C-alpha positions as CSV (number, residue, x, y, z in Angstrom):
1,X,0.0,0.0,0.0
2,X,2.9,2.3,0.5
3,X,3.6,2.3,-3.2
4,X,0.0,3.0,-4.0
5,X,0.0,5.9,-1.6
6,X,3.2,7.3,-3.1
7,X,1.7,6.9,-6.6
8,X,-1.4,8.8,-5.5
9,X,0.9,11.7,-4.2
10,X,2.9,11.6,-7.5
11,X,-0.3,11.9,-9.5
12,X,-1.3,15.0,-7.6
13,X,1.8,17.1,-7.0
14,X,1.1,20.3,-5.1
15,X,-2.5,19.3,-4.5
16,X,-3.8,18.8,-1.0
17,X,-5.1,15.3,-0.4
18,X,-7.6,14.9,2.4
19,X,-7.6,11.8,4.5
20,X,-11.0,11.0,3.1
21,X,-9.7,11.1,-0.5
22,X,-6.8,8.8,0.4
23,X,-9.2,6.5,2.2
24,X,-11.6,6.4,-0.9
25,X,-8.8,5.8,-3.3
26,X,-6.8,3.1,-1.4
27,X,-9.4,1.5,0.9
28,X,-12.8,2.2,-0.6
29,X,-14.6,-0.5,1.4
30,X,-13.3,0.6,4.8
31,X,-14.4,3.3,7.1
32,X,-11.9,6.2,7.6
33,X,-11.9,5.6,11.4
34,X,-10.6,2.1,10.6
35,X,-7.7,3.2,8.4
36,X,-6.7,6.4,10.1
37,X,-3.7,4.9,11.8
38,X,-2.8,3.0,8.7
39,X,-2.7,6.2,6.7
40,X,-0.4,7.8,9.3
41,X,1.9,4.8,9.3
42,X,2.3,4.7,5.5
43,X,2.8,8.5,5.2
44,X,5.5,8.4,8.0
45,X,7.3,5.5,6.3
46,X,7.3,7.4,2.9
47,X,8.5,10.5,4.6
48,X,11.3,8.6,6.2
49,X,12.4,7.0,2.9
50,X,12.3,10.4,1.2
51,X,14.4,12.3,3.8
52,X,17.5,11.7,1.7
53,X,15.8,13.4,-1.2
54,X,15.3,17.0,-0.3
55,X,13.5,17.8,-3.5
56,X,10.5,15.8,-2.4
57,X,8.3,16.8,0.5
58,X,5.1,15.7,2.1
59,X,3.6,18.3,4.3
60,X,1.1,17.2,7.0
61,X,-1.9,19.3,7.9
62,X,-2.9,17.8,11.2
63,X,-6.2,15.9,11.2
64,X,-6.9,17.0,7.6
65,X,-4.5,15.5,5.1
66,X,-1.3,15.9,3.2
67,X,0.4,17.7,0.3
68,X,3.2,16.3,-1.8
69,X,5.5,18.7,-3.5
70,X,8.5,18.5,-5.7
71,X,11.2,21.2,-5.6
72,X,13.6,21.7,-8.4
73,X,17.1,21.5,-7.1
74,X,20.2,22.4,-9.0
75,X,22.3,19.2,-9.4
76,X,25.4,21.1,-8.4
77,X,23.8,21.5,-4.9
78,X,23.6,17.7,-4.4
79,X,26.4,16.0,-2.5
80,X,28.7,13.9,-4.7
81,X,29.0,10.3,-3.6
82,X,32.2,8.4,-4.6
C-alpha cells in the first residue's frame, strides 16, 4: 500500500489530499476511522524514505491530510558520492 499511496501523491503534486480522499482511493470498502492509523503509518514511512531526497516533501496538515511537493534542485547542490 505504501507504493499505492506514493503513486497517489505523485499523480497529484502540489495538491492537498484529504484523509477522506486517500481512504476512498486506497481503501474504498473501509471506514476512515478504521484506516486512520494506517494512513499515518504509511505516510510516515514514505517521509522517512524520502528524507535523503530534499526535492520531495510531504507536508502534513494535522487531522486533515497531506500535500506532496517537488522542488527543483540544481544538481550542483547535491552531494557527490564516490
